[in-house]
C-alpha positions in Angstrom: 6.0 6.2 -30.1 5.2 4.1 -27.0 2.3 4.5 -24.7 2.9 5.5 -21.1 0.8 4.5 -18.1 0.8 6.4 -14.8 -0.2 4.2 -11.9 -1.0 5.8 -8.6 -0.6 3.3 -5.8 -2.3 4.4 -2.5 -2.5 2.8 0.9 -6.0 2.3 2.3 -7.5 4.7 4.9 -7.2 4.1 8.7 -9.1 1.1 10.0 -10.6 0.0 13.3 -7.7 -2.5 13.7 -5.1 0.2 12.9 -6.7 2.4 15.7 -6.6 -0.6 18.1 -2.9 -1.1 17.2 -3.6 -4.6 16.1 -1.8 -6.6 13.4 -3.9 -6.5 10.3 -2.6 -8.6 7.4 -5.2 -11.0 6.0 -7.5 -10.1 8.9 -9.7 -7.2 8.0 -11.7 -4.4 9.5 -13.7 -1.4 8.3 -12.4 2.2 8.0 -12.9 4.5 10.9 -14.3 8.0 10.6 -10.7 9.2 10.3 -10.0 6.6 7.6 -13.1 7.7 5.7 -12.1 11.3 5.9 -8.5 10.7 4.7 -9.8 8.7 1.7 -12.2 11.5 0.9 -9.3 14.1 1.1 -7.3 11.9 -1.2 -10.2 11.8 -3.7 -10.3 15.6 -3.6 -6.6 15.9 -3.9 -6.7 13.8 -7.1 -9.0 16.5 -8.7 -6.8 17.1 -11.7 -6.2 13.4 -12.5 -8.6 11.5 -14.6 -8.5 7.7 -13.8 -9.5 5.2 -16.4 -9.7 2.1 -14.2 -9.2 1.4 -10.5 -7.8 -1.7 -8.8 -7.8 -2.9 -5.2 -7.2 -6.0 -3.1 -9.9 -8.4 -2.2 -10.0 -7.1 1.4 -12.8 -4.8 2.4 -10.6 -1.9 3.6 -9.2 -1.3 0.1 -12.6 -1.7 -1.6 -14.1 0.8 0.8 -11.2 3.2 0.3 -11.4 3.0 -3.5 -15.2 3.7 -3.4 -14.7 6.8 -1.2 -11.8 8.2 -3.4 -13.7 7.8 -6.6 -16.9 9.2 -5.1 -15.1 12.2 -3.8 -13.7 13.0 -7.2 -16.9 12.3 -9.1 -15.6 9.2 -10.9 -17.6 6.4 -9.2 -18.7 5.2 -12.6 -15.3 3.7 -13.7 -14.5 0.0 -13.4 -13.1 -1.3 -10.1 -11.2 -4.6 -10.3 -10.4 -6.6 -7.2 -7.1 -8.7 -7.3 -6.2 -11.1 -4.5 -2.5 -10.6 -5.4 -2.7 -7.1 -4.0 -3.6 -8.4 -0.6 -1.6 -7.5 2.5 1.2 -9.8 3.8 -0.1 -12.6 5.9 1.4 -12.4 9.4 0.3 -15.9 10.5 -0.2 -16.4 14.3 0.4 -12.7 14.9 -2.8 -11.7 13.0 -5.1 -9.6 15.3 -2.5 -9.6 18.1 -1.1 -6.2 19.3 1.4 -4.7 16.9 4.0 -4.2 19.6 4.0 -8.0 20.3 4.9 -8.9 16.7 7.4 -6.1 16.2 9.0 -6.8 19.6 9.4 -10.5 18.7 10.8 -9.6 15.3 13.2 -7.1 16.8 14.5 -9.7 19.3 14.9 -12.3 16.5 17.0 -9.7 14.6 19.1 -9.0 17.7 17.6 -5.6 18.6 16.6 -4.7 22.1 14.2 -2.0 20.9 11.6 -1.9 18.2 12.4 1.8 17.6 16.0 1.0 17.0 15.0 -1.6 14.4 12.6 0.8 12.7 15.3 3.5 12.6 17.7 1.1 10.9 15.1 0.1 8.3 14.7 3.8 7.3 18.4 4.2 7.4 18.7 1.1 5.2 20.9 -0.7 7.6 18.4 -3.6 7.5 15.6 -4.3 5.1 11.9 -5.1 5.4 12.9 -8.3 3.7 14.9 -9.3 6.8 12.0 -8.3 9.1 9.2 -10.1 7.2 11.4 -13.2 6.8 12.1 -13.0 10.6 8.3 -12.9 11.3 7.8 -15.9 9.1 10.5 -17.8 11.0 9.0 -17.1 14.4 5.3 -17.6 13.3 4.1 -20.7 15.3 1.4 -21.5 12.7 3.7 -21.6 9.7 1.2 -19.4 7.8 3.2 -16.1 7.6 4.5 -15.1 4.2 8.1 -14.3 3.4 9.0 -11.0 1.8 9.7 -12.8 -1.5 6.3 -14.4 -1.5 4.6 -11.0 -1.1 6.9 -9.4 -3.6 6.2 -12.1 -6.2 2.4 -11.9 -6.0 2.2 -8.1 -5.8 4.6 -7.6 -8.7 2.7 -10.2 -10.7 -0.5 -8.2 -10.1 1.1 -4.9 -11.0 2.4 -6.5 -14.2 -1.1 -7.9 -15.0 -2.6 -4.4 -14.5 0.0 -2.7 -16.7 -0.2 -5.3 -19.5 -4.0 -5.1 -19.5 -4.2 -1.4 -19.4 -1.4 -0.5 -21.9 -3.6 -2.2 -24.6 -6.0 0.7 -24.2 -3.3 3.3 -24.7 -2.0 6.0 -22.3 -3.9 6.7 -19.1 -4.0 7.1 -15.3 -4.7 4.0 -13.2 -5.6 4.0 -9.5 -4.4 1.1 -7.3 -5.4 0.8 -3.6 -3.4 -1.7 -1.5 -1.7 -2.1 1.9 1.4 -0.8 3.7 3.6 -3.9 3.5 2.3 -5.2 0.2 3.0 -1.8 -1.5 6.6 -1.8 -0.1 7.1 -5.4 -1.2 5.8 -4.5 -4.6 7.8 -1.3 -5.2 11.1 -1.4 -3.2 12.7 -3.8 -5.6 11.5 -1.8 -8.6 13.6 1.2 -7.6 11.3 2.5 -4.7 14.1 1.7 -2.2 16.0 4.8 -3.3 13.0 7.0 -2.6 11.8 5.3 0.6 12.7 7.6 3.5 9.6 7.7 5.7 6.8 5.2 6.7 3.8 4.7 4.4 1.0 6.4 6.1 -2.7 5.7 5.5 -3.7 7.2 2.1 0.0 7.9 1.1 0.6 7.7 -2.6 3.4 6.1 -4.6 3.6 7.0 -8.3 4.8 4.5 -10.8 5.2 4.9 -14.6 5.0 2.0 -17.0 6.5 2.4 -20.5 8.2 0.1 -22.9 7.6 -2.9 -20.6 9.4 -1.3 -17.7 8.3 0.2 -14.4 9.9 3.4 -13.0 8.9 4.4 -9.4 8.8 8.2 -9.3 7.7 8.8 -5.8 7.0 7.0 -2.5 4.8 7.7 0.6 3.6 11.1 -0.9 1.0 12.8 1.4 0.7 16.0 -0.7 -2.5 14.7 -2.4 -4.1 14.3 1.0 -2.9 17.8 2.1 -4.2 19.3 -1.1 -7.6 17.5 -0.6 -7.8 18.8 3.0 -7.4 22.4 1.7 -10.1 21.8 -0.9 -12.4 20.3 1.7 -12.0 23.3 4.0 -13.4 25.6 1.3 -16.5 23.5 0.5 
Protein backbone atom coordinates (compact mmCIF):
# COMPACT_ATOMS: atom_id res chain seq x y z
CA UNK A 1 0.00 0.00 0.00
CA UNK A 2 1.45 3.36 -1.03
CA UNK A 3 1.63 6.48 1.07
CA UNK A 4 -0.23 9.61 0.01
CA UNK A 5 0.79 13.20 0.63
CA UNK A 6 -1.70 16.04 0.50
CA UNK A 7 -0.03 19.35 -0.30
CA UNK A 8 -1.94 22.59 0.27
CA UNK A 9 -0.36 25.32 -1.88
CA UNK A 10 -1.49 28.81 -0.82
CA UNK A 11 -0.76 32.25 -2.22
CA UNK A 12 0.64 34.78 0.28
CA UNK A 13 -1.53 37.50 1.88
CA UNK A 14 -1.94 40.95 0.32
CA UNK A 15 1.18 43.14 0.47
CA UNK A 16 1.98 46.83 0.35
CA UNK A 17 3.06 46.55 -3.29
CA UNK A 18 -0.14 44.64 -4.14
CA UNK A 19 -2.10 47.55 -2.63
CA UNK A 20 -0.06 50.11 -4.58
CA UNK A 21 -0.73 48.08 -7.76
CA UNK A 22 3.00 47.61 -8.33
CA UNK A 23 4.71 44.69 -10.06
CA UNK A 24 6.08 42.41 -7.34
CA UNK A 25 8.16 39.50 -8.53
CA UNK A 26 11.59 39.27 -6.93
CA UNK A 27 10.90 42.66 -5.34
CA UNK A 28 9.31 42.26 -1.94
CA UNK A 29 7.17 44.12 0.59
CA UNK A 30 5.46 43.32 3.90
CA UNK A 31 1.84 42.26 4.32
CA UNK A 32 -0.77 44.95 4.85
CA UNK A 33 -3.37 44.72 7.64
CA UNK A 34 -5.71 43.16 5.06
CA UNK A 35 -2.97 40.68 4.15
CA UNK A 36 -2.38 39.76 7.79
CA UNK A 37 -6.13 39.30 8.33
CA UNK A 38 -6.60 37.04 5.28
CA UNK A 39 -3.62 34.88 6.34
CA UNK A 40 -5.14 34.59 9.82
CA UNK A 41 -8.51 33.61 8.34
CA UNK A 42 -6.76 30.96 6.25
CA UNK A 43 -5.13 29.60 9.41
CA UNK A 44 -8.53 29.38 11.13
CA UNK A 45 -10.03 27.77 8.01
CA UNK A 46 -7.37 25.05 8.12
CA UNK A 47 -8.63 24.08 11.61
CA UNK A 48 -9.31 20.41 10.77
CA UNK A 49 -6.03 19.90 8.87
CA UNK A 50 -2.91 18.93 10.81
CA UNK A 51 0.25 19.97 8.97
CA UNK A 52 3.50 18.06 9.43
CA UNK A 53 5.82 20.55 7.71
CA UNK A 54 5.47 23.95 6.05
CA UNK A 55 7.44 25.39 3.12
CA UNK A 56 7.66 28.87 1.65
CA UNK A 57 9.82 30.87 -0.74
CA UNK A 58 12.80 32.94 0.41
CA UNK A 59 10.82 36.19 0.07
CA UNK A 60 9.51 37.79 3.26
CA UNK A 61 5.86 37.96 2.18
CA UNK A 62 5.56 34.15 2.10
CA UNK A 63 7.55 33.68 5.32
CA UNK A 64 5.30 36.22 7.06
CA UNK A 65 2.16 34.53 5.69
CA UNK A 66 3.27 31.06 6.80
CA UNK A 67 3.99 32.29 10.33
CA UNK A 68 0.54 33.90 10.63
CA UNK A 69 -1.27 30.82 9.23
CA UNK A 70 0.49 28.44 11.61
CA UNK A 71 0.07 30.81 14.58
CA UNK A 72 -3.67 31.13 13.92
CA UNK A 73 -4.14 27.36 13.87
CA UNK A 74 -1.88 26.71 16.86
CA UNK A 75 0.85 24.92 14.91
CA UNK A 76 3.69 27.43 15.13
CA UNK A 77 6.00 24.71 16.47
CA UNK A 78 6.30 22.74 13.20
CA UNK A 79 9.33 23.06 10.89
CA UNK A 80 9.21 25.81 8.23
CA UNK A 81 11.60 25.35 5.30
CA UNK A 82 12.45 28.18 2.86
CA UNK A 83 13.14 27.21 -0.76
CA UNK A 84 14.39 29.76 -3.31
CA UNK A 85 12.82 27.65 -6.07
CA UNK A 86 9.35 28.67 -4.84
CA UNK A 87 10.11 32.35 -5.46
CA UNK A 88 7.83 34.45 -7.68
CA UNK A 89 8.67 34.98 -11.37
CA UNK A 90 11.24 37.69 -12.03
CA UNK A 91 9.71 40.47 -14.16
CA UNK A 92 13.03 42.19 -14.92
CA UNK A 93 12.81 45.91 -15.74
CA UNK A 94 9.09 45.92 -14.88
CA UNK A 95 9.79 45.14 -11.19
CA UNK A 96 8.21 47.80 -8.92
CA UNK A 97 6.62 49.57 -11.92
CA UNK A 98 2.84 49.91 -12.04
CA UNK A 99 1.07 46.67 -12.97
CA UNK A 100 -0.93 48.38 -15.71
CA UNK A 101 2.33 49.39 -17.47
CA UNK A 102 3.64 45.80 -17.63
CA UNK A 103 0.29 44.24 -18.54
CA UNK A 104 -0.43 46.92 -21.16
CA UNK A 105 2.96 46.32 -22.79
CA UNK A 106 2.43 42.56 -22.69
CA UNK A 107 -1.05 42.96 -24.23
CA UNK A 108 0.31 45.10 -27.07
CA UNK A 109 3.11 42.58 -27.70
CA UNK A 110 0.45 39.86 -28.03
CA UNK A 111 -1.63 42.08 -30.36
CA UNK A 112 -4.34 43.03 -27.88
CA UNK A 113 -5.64 46.60 -27.59
CA UNK A 114 -6.92 46.01 -24.05
CA UNK A 115 -5.49 44.26 -20.99
CA UNK A 116 -9.01 43.14 -20.01
CA UNK A 117 -9.44 41.36 -23.34
CA UNK A 118 -6.11 39.58 -22.84
CA UNK A 119 -7.03 38.50 -19.29
CA UNK A 120 -10.44 37.25 -20.46
CA UNK A 121 -8.74 35.18 -23.16
CA UNK A 122 -6.35 33.70 -20.58
CA UNK A 123 -9.28 32.48 -18.45
CA UNK A 124 -11.08 31.31 -21.60
CA UNK A 125 -7.86 29.41 -22.48
CA UNK A 126 -7.55 31.15 -25.86
CA UNK A 127 -4.02 32.18 -24.87
CA UNK A 128 -1.85 30.95 -22.01
CA UNK A 129 0.15 32.48 -19.18
CA UNK A 130 3.12 30.89 -20.93
CA UNK A 131 2.62 33.23 -23.91
CA UNK A 132 2.16 36.23 -21.62
CA UNK A 133 5.21 35.56 -19.44
CA UNK A 134 7.34 34.80 -22.50
CA UNK A 135 6.12 38.09 -24.00
CA UNK A 136 7.19 39.98 -20.86
CA UNK A 137 10.61 38.32 -21.12
CA UNK A 138 10.90 39.45 -24.76
CA UNK A 139 10.09 43.10 -24.01
CA UNK A 140 12.12 43.32 -20.77
CA UNK A 141 14.87 45.85 -21.49
CA UNK A 142 17.22 44.45 -18.82
CA UNK A 143 17.13 40.84 -20.01
CA UNK A 144 16.42 39.67 -16.45
CA UNK A 145 12.79 38.55 -16.75
CA UNK A 146 12.17 34.80 -16.57
CA UNK A 147 10.36 32.76 -19.21
CA UNK A 148 7.39 30.60 -18.21
CA UNK A 149 9.50 27.46 -18.71
CA UNK A 150 12.19 28.75 -16.34
CA UNK A 151 9.64 29.44 -13.58
CA UNK A 152 7.87 26.13 -14.27
CA UNK A 153 11.12 24.15 -14.08
CA UNK A 154 12.32 25.57 -10.76
CA UNK A 155 8.92 25.51 -9.03
CA UNK A 156 8.18 21.93 -10.14
CA UNK A 157 11.67 20.91 -9.03
CA UNK A 158 10.93 22.37 -5.59
CA UNK A 159 7.54 20.63 -5.43
CA UNK A 160 9.23 17.34 -6.34
CA UNK A 161 11.92 17.91 -3.70
CA UNK A 162 9.22 18.57 -1.08
CA UNK A 163 7.23 15.48 -2.08
CA UNK A 164 10.23 13.13 -2.19
CA UNK A 165 11.52 14.36 1.18
CA UNK A 166 8.14 14.19 2.90
CA UNK A 167 6.93 10.84 1.52
CA UNK A 168 9.80 9.18 3.38
CA UNK A 169 7.98 10.05 6.61
CA UNK A 170 4.73 8.47 5.43
CA UNK A 171 1.34 10.03 4.81
CA UNK A 172 0.68 13.58 5.88
CA UNK A 173 -0.48 17.10 5.10
CA UNK A 174 2.07 19.65 3.91
CA UNK A 175 1.61 23.43 3.68
CA UNK A 176 3.35 25.40 0.90
CA UNK A 177 3.07 29.19 0.64
CA UNK A 178 4.21 30.72 -2.65
CA UNK A 179 3.19 33.38 -5.19
CA UNK A 180 0.52 33.95 -7.85
CA UNK A 181 2.51 33.37 -11.01
CA UNK A 182 4.89 30.80 -9.48
CA UNK A 183 1.94 28.67 -8.32
CA UNK A 184 0.36 28.81 -11.78
CA UNK A 185 3.66 27.92 -13.46
CA UNK A 186 4.07 25.03 -11.03
CA UNK A 187 0.58 23.53 -11.32
CA UNK A 188 -0.98 24.35 -14.71
CA UNK A 189 1.18 21.77 -16.50
CA UNK A 190 0.46 19.13 -13.84
CA UNK A 191 -3.27 19.16 -14.62
CA UNK A 192 -4.22 22.41 -12.90
CA UNK A 193 -5.09 23.97 -16.27
CA UNK A 194 -8.38 22.01 -16.44
CA UNK A 195 -9.41 23.46 -13.03
CA UNK A 196 -8.15 27.00 -13.60
CA UNK A 197 -11.22 29.19 -14.16
CA UNK A 198 -10.60 32.29 -12.01
CA UNK A 199 -7.63 34.41 -10.86
CA UNK A 200 -5.52 33.28 -7.91
CA UNK A 201 -6.46 35.68 -5.11
CA UNK A 202 -4.35 36.37 -2.02
CA UNK A 203 -4.57 33.33 0.33
CA UNK A 204 -6.28 31.17 -2.34
CA UNK A 205 -5.49 27.46 -1.96
CA UNK A 206 -4.61 24.81 -4.54
CA UNK A 207 -4.76 21.18 -3.37
CA UNK A 208 -2.28 18.67 -4.76
CA UNK A 209 -2.04 14.95 -3.98
CA UNK A 210 1.24 13.06 -4.40
CA UNK A 211 1.06 9.26 -4.60
CA UNK A 212 3.16 6.61 -6.37
CA UNK A 213 5.53 9.28 -7.65
CA UNK A 214 2.75 11.25 -9.38
CA UNK A 215 1.07 14.60 -8.70
CA UNK A 216 -2.68 15.10 -9.09
CA UNK A 217 -4.04 18.66 -8.81
CA UNK A 218 -7.44 18.38 -7.10
CA UNK A 219 -8.44 22.05 -6.82
CA UNK A 220 -7.25 25.52 -7.88
CA UNK A 221 -7.82 29.03 -6.47
CA UNK A 222 -10.06 27.77 -3.63
CA UNK A 223 -11.19 30.57 -1.28
CA UNK A 224 -13.47 28.35 0.84
CA UNK A 225 -10.83 27.96 3.59
CA UNK A 226 -10.61 31.76 3.95
CA UNK A 227 -14.42 32.06 4.01
CA UNK A 228 -14.62 29.33 6.67
CA UNK A 229 -11.91 31.12 8.68
CA UNK A 230 -13.79 34.43 8.48
CA UNK A 231 -16.87 32.70 9.90
CA UNK A 232 -14.81 31.19 12.74
CA UNK A 233 -13.16 34.57 13.48
CA UNK A 234 -16.54 36.31 13.71
CA UNK A 235 -17.51 34.00 16.59
CA UNK A 236 -14.31 34.45 18.62
